[in-house]
Z-matrix of the N, CA and C atoms (Angstrom, degrees):
N
C 1 1.465
C 2 1.613 1 101.88
N 3 1.437 2 108.43 1 144.09
C 4 1.412 3 114.88 2 179.67
C 5 1.570 4 110.09 3 -73.46
N 6 1.307 5 110.68 4 142.17
C 7 1.488 6 117.80 5 179.32
C 8 1.569 7 113.34 6 -58.80
N 9 1.298 8 113.45 7 -36.24
C 10 1.496 9 115.71 8 178.75
C 11 1.479 10 115.47 9 -64.99
N 12 1.326 11 119.31 10 -35.23
C 13 1.440 12 128.95 11 174.30
C 14 1.524 13 106.72 12 -62.28
N 15 1.328 14 118.04 13 -54.73
C 16 1.419 15 120.73 14 -177.78
C 17 1.635 16 107.35 15 -56.83
N 18 1.241 17 119.36 16 -50.67
C 19 1.484 18 120.38 17 -172.63
C 20 1.584 19 110.11 18 -59.69
N 21 1.381 20 114.41 19 -37.66
C 22 1.444 21 122.48 20 173.92
C 23 1.486 22 111.54 21 -55.87
N 24 1.368 23 116.27 22 -49.85
C 25 1.420 24 123.25 23 -178.31
C 26 1.514 25 111.10 24 -65.39
N 27 1.327 26 119.74 25 -39.10
C 28 1.435 27 121.66 26 177.22
C 29 1.476 28 110.97 27 -64.81
N 30 1.336 29 120.26 28 -36.37
C 31 1.435 30 121.85 29 177.85
C 32 1.535 31 108.85 30 -67.58
N 33 1.393 32 119.56 31 -37.15
C 34 1.457 33 117.50 32 178.75
C 35 1.503 34 111.41 33 -67.55
N 36 1.361 35 120.31 34 -24.65
C 37 1.471 36 125.58 35 178.91
C 38 1.523 37 111.57 36 -90.45
N 39 1.277 38 119.00 37 16.35
C 40 1.500 39 125.52 38 178.37
C 41 1.442 40 112.95 39 62.34
N 42 1.334 41 120.51 40 41.07
C 43 1.446 42 123.47 41 173.79
C 44 1.531 43 105.99 42 -106.24
N 45 1.274 44 114.51 43 142.06
C 46 1.463 45 120.35 44 -171.28
C 47 1.526 46 107.52 45 -126.90
N 48 1.333 47 112.86 46 152.85
C 49 1.457 48 119.29 47 172.87
C 50 1.472 49 113.39 48 -69.01
N 51 1.292 50 116.13 49 114.20
C 52 1.533 51 125.04 50 179.95
C 53 1.488 52 110.92 51 -77.04
N 54 1.335 53 115.52 52 -53.88
C 55 1.476 54 121.73 53 -178.43
C 56 1.519 55 107.38 54 -165.07
N 57 1.339 56 115.09 55 171.48
C 58 1.436 57 122.42 56 175.68
C 59 1.483 58 109.19 57 -112.30
N 60 1.353 59 116.57 58 128.68
C 61 1.375 60 124.71 59 176.16
C 62 1.483 61 110.15 60 -92.28
N 63 1.380 62 118.74 61 -170.77
C 64 1.459 63 119.34 62 178.46
C 65 1.542 64 109.91 63 -71.97
N 66 1.337 65 115.66 64 -48.42
C 67 1.457 66 114.73 65 -178.74
C 68 1.439 67 116.93 66 -121.73
N 69 1.430 68 114.09 67 9.83
C 70 1.468 69 120.03 68 -178.38
C 71 1.582 70 107.93 69 -138.58
N 72 1.330 71 116.78 70 157.32
C 73 1.425 72 122.73 71 166.58
C 74 1.516 73 109.24 72 -103.88
N 75 1.286 74 117.67 73 134.29
C 76 1.536 75 117.73 74 -178.73
C 77 1.464 76 107.21 75 -100.70
N 78 1.387 77 114.92 76 122.82
C 79 1.490 78 120.12 77 173.87
C 80 1.481 79 108.92 78 -109.40
N 81 1.384 80 109.17 79 153.12
C 82 1.516 81 119.58 80 -176.37
C 83 1.437 82 108.89 81 -130.93
N 84 1.340 83 118.96 82 138.25
C 85 1.436 84 126.94 83 178.52
C 86 1.575 85 104.62 84 -80.72
N 87 1.266 86 119.65 85 122.77
C 88 1.466 87 121.27 86 -175.10
C 89 1.500 88 109.44 87 -66.67
N 90 1.304 89 117.39 88 -33.61
C 91 1.568 90 119.54 89 -172.60
C 92 1.544 91 111.35 90 -84.35
N 93 1.273 92 115.93 91 -42.05
C 94 1.526 93 115.47 92 -176.74
C 95 1.479 94 112.92 93 -99.29
N 96 1.284 95 122.99 94 -16.67
C 97 1.388 96 125.15 95 178.25
C 98 1.570 97 111.50 96 83.86
N 99 1.323 98 119.41 97 4.51
C 100 1.484 99 125.42 98 -178.96
C 101 1.493 100 106.82 99 -78.70
N 102 1.304 101 116.18 100 150.08
C 103 1.464 102 123.34 101 -176.12
C 104 1.503 103 111.19 102 -135.75
N 105 1.305 104 115.73 103 158.44
C 106 1.472 105 123.32 104 178.71
C 107 1.547 106 111.56 105 -150.11
N 108 1.249 107 119.14 106 150.69
C 109 1.458 108 126.71 107 174.28
C 110 1.508 109 111.49 108 -92.24
N 111 1.321 110 114.43 109 125.05
C 112 1.490 111 121.95 110 -179.71
C 113 1.548 112 107.42 111 -106.06
N 114 1.461 113 117.93 112 114.40
C 115 1.361 114 114.70 113 179.40
C 116 1.551 115 118.10 114 -68.48
N 117 1.288 116 113.76 115 152.55
C 118 1.561 117 115.18 116 -177.17
C 119 1.504 118 110.86 117 -94.94
N 120 1.401 119 113.14 118 72.28
C 121 1.441 120 122.98 119 175.38
C 122 1.514 121 104.58 120 -119.31
N 123 1.273 122 118.14 121 145.43
C 124 1.515 123 119.01 122 173.73
C 125 1.444 124 114.25 123 -62.50
N 126 1.362 125 119.89 124 -37.34
C 127 1.407 126 125.80 125 172.75
C 128 1.536 127 114.74 126 -112.88
N 129 1.347 128 118.04 127 128.64
C 130 1.460 129 120.52 128 -178.75
C 131 1.564 130 106.15 129 -116.65
N 132 1.337 131 114.42 130 131.42
C 133 1.453 132 120.26 131 176.78
C 134 1.489 133 114.88 132 -56.72
N 135 1.320 134 114.78 133 146.08
C 136 1.538 135 119.63 134 -179.40
C 137 1.530 136 114.03 135 -57.09
N 138 1.382 137 113.82 136 -40.98
C 139 1.387 138 116.27 137 -178.92
C 140 1.513 139 113.03 138 -62.63
N 141 1.382 140 113.55 139 -35.62
C 142 1.478 141 120.45 140 -179.18
C 143 1.572 142 107.91 141 -67.49
N 144 1.319 143 113.59 142 -41.08
C 145 1.531 144 119.38 143 -179.63
C 146 1.492 145 109.02 144 -62.32
N 147 1.386 146 116.09 145 -42.40
C 148 1.521 147 116.29 146 178.57
C 149 1.465 148 113.83 147 -64.37
N 150 1.337 149 116.83 148 -37.11
C 151 1.441 150 120.06 149 175.03
C 152 1.527 151 115.08 150 -67.00
N 153 1.253 152 117.74 151 -35.46
C 154 1.577 153 123.28 152 176.12
C 155 1.481 154 108.18 153 -64.08
N 156 1.405 155 117.43 154 -44.98
C 157 1.392 156 120.16 155 -177.13
C 158 1.553 157 110.02 156 -64.89
N 159 1.359 158 114.24 157 -38.88
C 160 1.561 159 120.85 158 -179.06
C 161 1.512 160 104.38 159 -65.93
N 162 1.321 161 120.27 160 -45.73
C 163 1.479 162 121.85 161 -178.26
C 164 1.504 163 113.87 162 -60.09
N 165 1.338 164 117.06 163 -34.46
C 166 1.465 165 121.24 164 -177.12
C 167 1.554 166 110.19 165 -89.36
N 168 1.331 167 115.43 166 -8.87
C 169 1.501 168 118.52 167 -178.60
C 170 1.483 169 115.78 168 69.22
N 171 1.408 170 113.66 169 38.47
C 172 1.480 171 120.67 170 179.43
C 173 1.560 172 104.28 171 -117.46
N 174 1.384 173 111.63 172 164.44
C 175 1.549 174 114.85 173 178.81
C 176 1.514 175 108.83 174 -70.15
N 177 1.320 176 114.45 175 159.64
C 178 1.417 177 120.03 176 176.93
C 179 1.529 178 109.53 177 -61.98
N 180 1.291 179 117.45 178 146.47
C 181 1.490 180 122.09 179 175.87
C 182 1.542 181 109.73 180 -72.82
N 183 1.274 182 121.74 181 138.94
C 184 1.390 183 126.63 182 178.12
C 185 1.519 184 106.51 183 -95.03
N 186 1.316 185 117.72 184 143.46
C 187 1.437 186 119.97 185 -179.80
C 188 1.479 187 113.36 186 -72.30
C-alpha cells in the first residue's frame, strides 16, 4: 500500500502526527491516546498496515 493512502486514512480516523523520528513518523489516535510508528517508505506491506491499524485501535483499511 502506498504511504500517502495510509496517511490519508489515518487522518480520516482522527489520528494526528505526534512527532517525526529518524526513520519513522509517530501517529497518535486523538480519542484513545494509542500511537504507532509509520515507516517512511513509499510502499508499506499489508501486514504492517494491519499492525498499524491494530496499534492505533482503528478498523482495518479496505482496499
